[in-house]
ZAMARGU-4260 file (C-alpha; in steps of 0.2 Angstrom, whole numbers, plus 5000, padded with zeros to 4 digits):
<rodrens>
0) 5187/4928/5042 | 5180/4931/5059 | 5163/4941/5061 | 5173/4954/5071 | 5185/4956/5056
5) 5171/4958/5044 | 5163/4972/5055 | 5180/4981/5055 | 5180/4979/5035 | 5162/4986/5035
10) 5167/5001/5045 | 5183/5005/5035 | 5174/5003/5018 | 5157/5012/5022 | 5165/5025/5033
15) 5153/5022/5048 | 5154/5011/5063 | 5139/5001/5068 | 5132/5005/5085 | 5132/4991/5098
20) 5115/4984/5094 | 5119/4984/5075 | 5135/4976/5079 | 5126/4962/5088 | 5115/4959/5073
25) 5130/4957/5062 | 5140/4946/5074 | 5125/4935/5078 | 5128/4917/5071 | 5119/4908/5058
30) 5114/4892/5068 | 5098/4900/5075 | 5086/4914/5068 | 5091/4932/5071 | 5076/4942/5077
35) 5078/4960/5075 | 5065/4972/5083 | 5069/4989/5074 | 5061/5005/5080 | 5058/5019/5067
40) 5073/5027/5059 | 5085/5014/5068 | 5094/5009/5052 | 5085/4992/5049 | 5088/4992/5030
45) 5106/4996/5032 | 5108/4981/5045 | 5098/4970/5034 | 5110/4973/5019 | 5125/4972/5029
50) 5120/4955/5037 | 5117/4949/5019 | 5136/4954/5016 | 5141/4945/5032 | 5133/4929/5025
55) 5142/4931/5008 | 5159/4935/5016 | 5160/4926/5033 | 5148/4912/5030 | 5154/4910/5012
60) 5136/4908/5005 | 5136/4914/4987 | 5124/4929/4984 | 5113/4918/4972 | 5109/4908/4988
65) 5104/4923/4998 | 5086/4929/4997 | 5081/4946/5004 | 5063/4950/5004 | 5053/4965/5008
70) 5035/4971/5008 | 5035/4984/4993 | 5043/4985/4977 | 5051/5002/4981 | 5058/4995/4997
75) 5065/4980/4987 | 5072/4992/4974 | 5081/5002/4988 | 5088/4986/4995 | 5095/4980/4979
80) 5103/4997/4975 | 5112/4996/4992 | 5118/4978/4989 | 5126/4983/4973 | 5132/5000/4978
85) 5140/4994/4994 | 5143/4976/4989 | 5157/4978/4977 | 5169/4989/4988 | 5165/4978/5003
90) 5170/4962/4994 | 5185/4970/4986 | 5191/4976/5003 | 5188/4958/5010 | 5198/4951/4996
95) 5212/4963/5001 | 5211/4957/5019 | 5211/4938/5013 | 5227/4942/5002 | 5235/4951/5017
100) 5231/4937/5029 | 5237/4924/5016 | 5220/4915/5016 | 5221/4909/4998 | 5204/4899/4999
105) 5194/4914/5005 | 5203/4925/4992 | 5198/4913/4978 | 5180/4911/4985 | 5178/4930/4985
110) 5184/4931/4967 | 5169/4921/4962 | 5156/4932/4972 | 5145/4942/4961 | 5135/4955/4971
115) 5123/4957/4956 | 5116/4940/4960 | 5108/4943/4977 | 5090/4937/4976 | 5079/4952/4981
120) 5061/4957/4979 | 5044/4956/4987 | 5039/4938/4991 | 5025/4939/4978 | 5038/4944/4965
125) 5049/4930/4970 | 5035/4917/4970 | 5030/4923/4952 | 5048/4921/4946 | 5049/4904/4955
130) 5033/4898/4947 | 5039/4903/4930 | 5057/4895/4932 | 5050/4879/4939 | 5036/4876/4926
135) 5038/4860/4917 | 5034/4858/4898 | 5017/4850/4901 | 5011/4862/4914 | 5001/4877/4908
140) 5008/4895/4910 | 4999/4904/4924 | 4992/4921/4922 | 4994/4933/4937 | 4979/4944/4941
145) 4979/4961/4948 | 4966/4966/4961 | 4954/4974/4948 | 4954/4958/4937 | 4952/4946/4952
150) 4937/4956/4959 | 4929/4956/4941 | 4931/4937/4940 | 4925/4934/4957 | 4909/4944/4953
155) 4906/4936/4936 | 4912/4918/4938 | 4909/4918/4957 | 4891/4922/4951 | 4889/4936/4964
160) 4871/4939/4967 | 4866/4926/4954 | 4857/4916/4966 | 4843/4928/4970 | 4836/4917/4984
165) 4852/4920/4994 | 4854/4938/4991 | 4846/4944/5007 | 4856/4932/5018 | 4872/4936/5009
170) 4869/4955/5011 | 4866/4952/5029 | 4881/4942/5032 | 4892/4955/5022 | 4885/4970/5033
175) 4896/4963/5047 | 4912/4968/5038 | 4907/4985/5031 | 4912/5002/5039 | 4895/5007/5044
180) 4887/4990/5047 | 4876/4992/5032 | 4875/4980/5017 | 4887/4984/5003 | 4880/4998/4993
185) 4885/4991/4976 | 4891/4975/4968 | 4908/4982/4968 | 4908/4985/4986 | 4901/4967/4989
190) 4915/4961/4978 | 4928/4970/4989 | 4922/4962/5005 | 4921/4945/4998 | 4938/4946/4990
195) 4945/4951/5007 | 4937/4936/5015 | 4943/4925/5001 | 4961/4931/5003 | 4961/4929/5022
200) 4955/4911/5020 | 4971/4908/5010 | 4982/4919/5020 | 4977/4911/5037 | 4978/4893/5030
205) 4959/4891/5035 | 4952/4873/5037 | 4940/4875/5023 | 4931/4859/5027 | 4927/4865/5044
210) 4921/4882/5037 | 4910/4874/5025 | 4901/4864/5038 | 4894/4880/5046 | 4875/4883/5045
215) 4875/4902/5044 | 4866/4904/5027 | 4875/4920/5023 | 4892/4913/5026 | 4887/4898/5015
220) 4881/4909/5001 | 4898/4919/5003 | 4908/4903/5002 | 4898/4897/4987 | 4904/4913/4978
225) 4922/4910/4983 | 4922/4892/4979 | 4915/4895/4961 | 4928/4909/4959 | 4942/4897/4965
230) 4936/4883/4953 | 4936/4895/4938 | 4954/4901/4942 | 4960/4883/4943 | 4951/4878/4927
235) 4959/4893/4917 | 4976/4893/4925 | 4975/4910/4933 | 4981/4915/4950 | 4978/4930/4962
240) 4992/4935/4973 | 4986/4924/4989 | 4984/4909/4978 | 5001/4912/4970 | 5009/4911/4987
245) 4999/4896/4991 | 5005/4887/4975 | 5023/4890/4980 | 5019/4884/4998 | 5011/4868/4991
250) 5026/4864/4980 | 5038/4868/4994 | 5029/4855/5005 | 5029/4842/4990 | 5048/4845/4988
255) 5046/4852/4971 | 5057/4864/4962 | 5054/4882/4967 | 5068/4890/4958 | 5080/4901/4969
260) 5069/4901/4984 | 5071/4882/4985 | 5090/4884/4985 | 5092/4898/4998 | 5104/4895/5012
265) 5101/4912/5019 | 5084/4921/5020 | 5082/4939/5026 | 5065/4946/5028 | 5061/4965/5030
270) 5045/4971/5038 | 5041/4955/5046 | 5027/4963/5056 | 5016/4963/5041 | 5019/4944/5037
275) 5004/4933/5036 | 5003/4914/5042 | 5005/4908/5024 | 5020/4918/5021 | 5028/4913/5038
280) 5026/4895/5033 | 5035/4898/5016 | 5049/4906/5026 | 5050/4892/5038 | 5048/4879/5024
285) 5063/4887/5015 | 5073/4887/5030 | 5070/4869/5034 | 5073/4863/5016 | 5091/4869/5015
290) 5094/4871/5034 | 5095/4890/5029 | 5099/4903/5041 | 5084/4915/5044 | 5084/4934/5049
295) 5069/4944/5052 | 5067/4962/5055 | 5052/4972/5060 | 5043/4982/5073 | 5026/4977/5080
300) 5022/4996/5083 | 5023/4999/5064 | 5012/4985/5058 | 5000/4994/5045 | 4993/4980/5034
305) 4980/4969/5044 | 4968/4973/5030 | 4979/4964/5018 | 4981/4949/5029 | 4996/4954/5040
310) 4996/4945/5057 | 5005/4955/5070 | 5003/4940/5082 | 5016/4931/5072 | 5029/4944/5075
315) 5025/4945/5093 | 5027/4926/5095 | 5041/4924/5082 | 5054/4918/5095 | 5043/4903/5101
320) 5036/4899/5084 | 5053/4899/5075 | 5060/4888/5089 | 5046/4876/5087 | 5046/4875/5068
325) 5065/4875/5066 | 5069/4864/5081 | 5082/4877/5086 | 5088/4884/5103 | 5081/4900/5112
330) 5079/4915/5102 | 5081/4932/5110 | 5076/4949/5101 | 5090/4961/5097 | 5083/4979/5099
335) 5088/4993/5088 | 5081/5008/5097 | 5093/5022/5091 | 5084/5034/5080 | 5095/5043/5066
340) 5081/5050/5056 | 5072/5063/5067 | 5074/5077/5079 | 5073/5075/5098 | 5056/5084/5099
345) 5049/5072/5086 | 5056/5056/5095 | 5050/5062/5112 | 5033/5065/5104 | 5030/5048/5096
350) 5038/5040/5111 | 5024/5048/5122 | 5011/5043/5110 | 5015/5024/5109 | 5015/5022/5127
355) 5000/5033/5130 | 4986/5020/5131 | 4988/5007/5145 | 4978/4994/5136 | 4990/4995/5122
360) 5005/4992/5134 | 5009/4978/5136 | 4995/4968/5128 | 4998/4972/5110 | 5017/4973/5110
365) 5032/4962/5109 | 5037/4956/5127 | 5047/4961/5135 | 5044/4978/5130 | 5057/4986/5119
370) 5068/5000/5126 | 5062/5017/5122 | 5068/5025/5106 | 5082/5037/5108 | 5087/5051/5097
375) 5104/5050/5089 | 5102/5063/5075 | 5110/5081/5076 | 5095/5088/5067 | 5090/5106/5074
380) 5076/5103/5085 | 5059/5112/5082 | 5044/5110/5093 | 5029/5100/5087 | 5017/5112/5078
385) 4999/5113/5077 | 4987/5122/5064 | 4969/5121/5069 | 4954/5130/5063 | 4935/5128/5065
390) 4931/5129/5046 | 4940/5117/5034 | 4942/5130/5021 | 4950/5141/5034 | 4961/5127/5039
395) 4967/5124/5021 | 4971/5143/5019 | 4981/5143/5035 | 4991/5127/5029 | 4994/5134/5012
400) 5000/5151/5019 | 5012/5141/5031 | 5019/5131/5016 | 5021/5146/5005 | 5030/5156/5018
405) 5042/5142/5021 | 5046/5137/5003 | 5042/5153/4993 | 5043/5167/5006 | 5054/5173/5020
410) 5050/5159/5032 | 5038/5157/5046 | 5043/5162/5064 | 5038/5150/5078 | 5028/5159/5092
415) 5037/5162/5108 | 5053/5156/5102 | 5068/5163/5092 | 5066/5149/5079 | 5061/5152/5061
420) 5056/5139/5048 | 5062/5141/5030 | 5067/5129/5016 | 5084/5123/5014 | 5095/5136/5005
425) 5102/5122/4993 | 5087/5115/4984 | 5073/5115/4996 | 5057/5113/4988 | 5038/5108/4991
430) 5043/5090/4988 | 5052/5091/5005 | 5034/5091/5013 | 5020/5079/5013 | 5002/5079/5020
435) 4998/5062/5028 | 4980/5056/5031 | 4970/5041/5033 | 4962/5046/5017 | 4967/5059/5004
440) 4950/5059/4995 | 4946/5076/4990 | 4927/5072/4990 | 4916/5061/5000 | 4903/5049/4992
445) 4888/5056/4983 | 4872/5051/4992 | 4853/5053/4988 | 4857/5062/4972 | 4867/5075/4980
450) 4884/5079/4974 | 4899/5074/4985 | 4905/5086/4998 | 4922/5093/4996 | 4935/5088/5010
455) 4951/5096/5017 | 4963/5089/5003 | 4951/5097/4990 | 4952/5114/4999 | 4970/5113/5002
460) 4974/5109/4983 | 4964/5124/4978 | 4973/5135/4991 | 4990/5129/4985 | 4986/5131/4967
465) 4980/5148/4969 | 4997/5152/4976 | 5006/5144/4961 | 5010/5128/4970 | 5008/5111/4961
470) 5000/5097/4970 | 5003/5078/4968 | 4988/5068/4975 | 4983/5056/4962 | 4972/5047/4974
475) 4962/5062/4978 | 4949/5060/4965 | 4941/5045/4957 | 4948/5042/4939 | 4931/5044/4931
480) 4930/5062/4938 | 4947/5068/4932 | 4944/5080/4917 | 4959/5074/4907 | 4954/5056/4910
485) 4936/5060/4905 | 4942/5067/4889 | 4953/5052/4885 | 4940/5039/4889 | 4926/5049/4880
490) 4937/5049/4864 | 4939/5030/4867 | 4920/5028/4869 | 4917/5039/4853 | 4929/5027/4844
495) 4922/5010/4848 | 4904/5016/4850 | 4901/5032/4840 | 4886/5042/4845 | 4875/5053/4834
500) 4859/5063/4833 | 4848/5047/4834 | 4860/5038/4846 | 4867/5051/4858 | 4872/5037/4870
505) 4880/5026/4857 | 4873/5012/4847 | 4880/4998/4859 | 4879/5007/4875 | 4861/5012/4873
510) 4855/4994/4867 | 4842/4987/4880 | 4852/4971/4882 | 4868/4980/4887 | 4863/4980/4906
515) 4873/4995/4911 | 4869/5003/4927 | 4861/5020/4926 | 4876/5028/4935 | 4888/5021/4922
520) 4877/5028/4908 | 4877/5045/4916 | 4896/5044/4917 | 4898/5038/4899 | 4887/5053/4894
525) 4899/5065/4904 | 4914/5057/4895 | 4906/5059/4878 | 4902/5077/4881 | 4920/5081/4886
530) 4926/5072/4870 | 4914/5082/4859 | 4920/5098/4867 | 4938/5092/4863 | 4933/5088/4845
535) 4925/5104/4843 | 4941/5113/4847 | 4950/5100/4836 | 4968/5102/4842 | 4983/5096/4833
540) 4996/5083/4838 | 5015/5086/4837 | 5014/5079/4819 | 5001/5091/4814 | 4987/5078/4813
545) 4970/5086/4819 | 4960/5076/4832 | 4945/5074/4822 | 4955/5066/4808 | 4964/5055/4820
550) 4947/5049/4827 | 4941/5045/4810 | 4956/5035/4806 | 4955/5025/4821 | 4936/5022/4819
555) 4940/5016/4802 | 4952/5003/4809 | 4939/4997/4822 | 4926/4995/4809 | 4922/4978/4801
560) 4933/4974/4785 | 4945/4962/4777 | 4959/4974/4772 | 4967/4975/4789 | 4972/4962/4802
565) 4959/4952/4811 | 4960/4961/4827 | 4966/4977/4835 | 4971/4981/4853 | 4960/4993/4862
570) 4976/4999/4871 | 4981/5007/4854 | 4965/5018/4855 | 4970/5024/4873 | 4988/5029/4867
575) 4982/5036/4851 | 4974/5051/4860 | 4987/5055/4873 | 4996/5067/4861 | 4980/5078/4861
580) 4979/5079/4880 | 4996/5086/4886 | 4993/5084/4904 | 4994/5065/4902 | 5012/5067/4896
585) 5018/5082/4906 | 5011/5081/4923 | 5016/5068/4936 | 4999/5066/4943 | 4991/5063/4926
590) 5005/5051/4921 | 4999/5040/4936 | 4981/5041/4929 | 4987/5036/4912 | 4996/5021/4919
595) 4980/5015/4928 | 4970/5017/4913 | 4983/5007/4903 | 4983/4993/4916 | 4964/4992/4915
600) 4965/4989/4896 | 4980/4977/4897 | 4972/4967/4912 | 4957/4963/4900 | 4968/4949/4893
605) 4966/4940/4910 | 4947/4939/4910 | 4938/4947/4895 | 4932/4936/4881 | 4940/4946/4868
610) 4956/4949/4878 | 4956/4967/4875 | 4955/4966/4856 | 4943/4974/4844 | 4939/4961/4831
615) 4936/4966/4813 | 4925/4952/4807 | 4907/4950/4811 | 4898/4945/4823 | 4914/4948/4833
620) 4917/4966/4829 | 4901/4971/4838 | 4904/4958/4852 | 4922/4964/4855 | 4916/4982/4856
625) 4903/4977/4869 | 4916/4968/4878 | 4927/4984/4879 | 4913/4994/4886 | 4908/4981/4898
630) 4925/4975/4904 | 4936/4991/4904 | 4925/5007/4902 | 4911/5002/4914 | 4922/4997/4929
635) 4931/5014/4927 | 4915/5023/4926 | 4909/5013/4942 | 4925/5018/4951 | 4930/5000/4953
640) 4948/5002/4947 | 4959/5010/4960 | 4977/5017/4960 | 4989/5004/4966 | 5002/5010/4978
645) 5016/5002/4968 | 5013/5014/4954 | 5018/5028/4966 | 5036/5022/4970 | 5043/5040/4966
650) 5036/5056/4970 | 5040/5073/4961 | 5051/5085/4970 | 5043/5101/4964 | 5025/5097/4970
655) 5017/5096/4987 | 5013/5078/4991 | 4997/5072/4998 | 4997/5053/5003 | 4989/5040/5014
660) 4999/5034/5029 | 5001/5017/5020 | 5006/5025/5004 | 5020/5035/5012 | 5028/5019/5020
665) 5046/5018/5014 | 5048/5037/5010 | 5056/5050/5021 | 5052/5069/5021 | 5060/5083/5031
670) 5042/5090/5035 | 5027/5079/5038 | 5010/5087/5041 | 4997/5075/5048 | 4979/5078/5046
675) 4972/5072/5062 | 4955/5079/5063 | 4950/5090/5049 | 4933/5081/5048 | 4930/5082/5067
680) 4919/5097/5068 | 4905/5086/5074 | 4904/5069/5082 | 4897/5061/5066 | 4894/5042/5067
685) 4901/5040/5049 | 4919/5046/5055 | 4920/5037/5072 | 4928/5021/5064 | 4943/5032/5059
690) 4947/5040/5076 | 4938/5031/5090 | 4929/5015/5085 | 4913/5010/5093 | 4912/4993/5084
695) 4926/4981/5077 | 4933/4985/5060 | 4927/4974/5046 | 4945/4967/5045 | 4945/4961/5063
700) 4927/4954/5061 | 4933/4943/5046 | 4947/4937/5058 | 4935/4932/5071 | 4924/4923/5059
705) 4938/4913/5053 | 4947/4911/5070 | 4940/4894/5074 | 4947/4886/5058 | 4965/4892/5058
710) 4980/4889/5070 | 4982/4907/5072 | 4965/4910/5078 | 4968/4907/5097 | 4983/4918/5097
715) 4973/4932/5088 | 4958/4930/5100 | 4969/4935/5115 | 4964/4953/5110 | 4946/4957/5107
720) 4941/4963/5089 | 4938/4981/5096 | 4955/4981/5105 | 4963/4976/5088 | 4953/4990/5079
725) 4960/5002/5092 | 4978/4995/5090 | 4977/4997/5071 | 4973/5016/5073 | 4987/5018/5086
730) 5000/5010/5075 | 4994/5020/5060 | 4997/5037/5069 | 5013/5031/5077 | 5020/5028/5060
735) 5014/5045/5054 | 5022/5054/5069 | 5038/5045/5067 | 5040/5049/5049 | 5047/5067/5048
740) 5065/5071/5050 | 5064/5089/5056 | 5046/5096/5057 | 5030/5088/5063 | 5014/5098/5060
745) 4997/5092/5066 | 4982/5100/5058 | 4963/5098/5061 | 4947/5106/5068 | 4949/5118/5083
750) 4933/5111/5091 | 4942/5094/5092 | 4955/5101/5104 | 4944/5110/5116 | 4941/5102/5133
755) 4922/5101/5130 | 4924/5091/5114 | 4915/5075/5111 | 4925/5070/5096 | 4936/5057/5104
760) 4952/5054/5093 | 4966/5041/5096 | 4977/5053/5086 | 4974/5066/5099 | 4980/5055/5113
765) 4963/5049/5118 | 4964/5032/5127 | 4953/5017/5123 | 4945/5019/5140 | 4938/5036/5136
770) 4951/5046/5146 | 4961/5060/5137 | 4980/5063/5141 | 4979/5081/5136 | 4967/5084/5151
775) 4977/5075/5164 | 4980/5086/5179 | 4968/5099/5173 | 4955/5105/5186 | 4939/5095/5187
780) 4928/5110/5187 | 4929/5124/5174 | 4945/5117/5165 | 4953/5130/5153 | 4945/5129/5135
785) 4961/5123/5128 | 4970/5107/5136 | 4988/5104/5139 | 4993/5103/5121 | 5010/5095/5117
790) 5013/5106/5102 | 5014/5125/5098 | 4998/5132/5090 | 5002/5142/5074
</rodrens>
């Protein structure tokens, strides 16, 4: 079958014809890598799936030899769904073609094609599977750590701050990578920075010998912690995610078995702009081992994950790097620039934004520059809207009224037009809208003993709930401050470490050798009080068992004794109390909280001495309960356990969603509200890194520190760290502005859009040279108070 005939079969089977650029992607041969630069909403996932079909049907590569990777689990799930949903009818139609053409060999081959056997997933997931499949009987089974467990092990077995003489040097060194240039405020913050450095050393394939020879005492102290952490992982057969990928890469180099990855004859990579150097080497290594064909899809303007090791320079230099690594001919990018997602107003807006800063064009983009994105959708155009108020509480009320009118009222008229916004008559709901922001935290950090200040998401939550609108923002509050979680963890505390009149803080927690921070003790006290209040009410579960009786039963199980099994999982205590806290079962937001708490308990298997078990024999009963307090409950109380984006793969339709821009990647919404400047009432130094940085970000500072010791260093240093910091913000807002289908709303502080503002903001079209696009062509003297806004004020 020819590629042209295959495209005809696709068109007939799926009911839509590829546009010329998509067709070029499908017709491109397999002898040289296919490099697809895909703008927002251009159908890149569709093309990737269809190219996988092309390999199966035209190139006669069985699906089990075709690997499709993407960046997130939810994206991998979507790709797999399309492969199966579309694959069977496409293969069946191809068999009909082969039978009609009398091609018996193709007909027989297609009869053996099973579309369920495409190899799909994130690269981490596929590496984990490969490690398990290829393990030989004499090899230990590896334990994969999540981020919380990895940071805990780095702190403990890396002996962070154990060498007191090196503490000041280490703090001074780490201050170069924090948001405010100050030393980390806690051990948890220090562990986050150090783990980022440790990960980047692995991701960038850093020459560790050269790095170790540096004389900076702070760097040497940091490397000593990382080295001790690495040795411990090796000794205990544990892997964090970067070391998982590194293990597969080393096996690939040594010619060892790496399961389906090592047998691949076609590799297709989604979101290639967020690939790091180690991952690139894995893809190139797989392609070289089997002479596999390679397809990469991405967009340099949508790279969001530099802080996780993503190296945009690899995507920008892909053609030359792949040609050198794979000894192939010239590689030319295929541009997908037709947007099928958004209205013309939205496409025009994000087109204007991405080309606004002359320093970003062309220095930070693929060369030659890709064509401007064009609108191909027939969505009814609405102008870009803006809601700006001087007080954050007033802004929240205005946005809540706007949403209520659209989804529960009679709609909202657009000023100076005949247009009116209203929910879709067939099933429109608040889940059609989302608030995107750099941060959706509802409170700032507490400081100097003062309570944390509420932020825009907090006021918006309250305003919406007052109007009867449910909110989904599980990242808005630290777990330790959520009332339902406080009750749950307070009950767990009262189970394994009961308090009483003489021991109000618990027997174990109050012991002088427990070494709990004062902040942890305070939070424990708050949790216990919520549990006591719950016990005072003494509710019943569905089976009629009262809470106090249930607590007594579980306490008895957790006590020393010989009439029960030797150990008892702490996770059982967590789930035992869920029936008494209905929110944890009934509310989507609280289900996320329960998942995080459960993961924290189950991850103790990776690093805790007692592996998340309460032992019933002494002295281990007391010690295992101490371990539970120290290894699970204390990190939760410190705020060191965070909500993983992978938990948030599905969002509820009947709630208004609040998400970070990173968290929303891969989802689509008819209406997107972007919080550009709700915090920009004053030009506060603590906020500048979010909108108009004056110093390089911590991530770019790490890159520069490691640049002399990695092959990617010279390519990275073509842009200064401050330029790269600006670029990250530009790309973040570009993604946010290109996400909506029908309506884009910018919200913020009204003072930030006045011509006399000093709160410069990249999201407001400020350029890195300090000029402002919205004031172009305004009179130099006495400009109007409001500049040339590209949106309609509501």
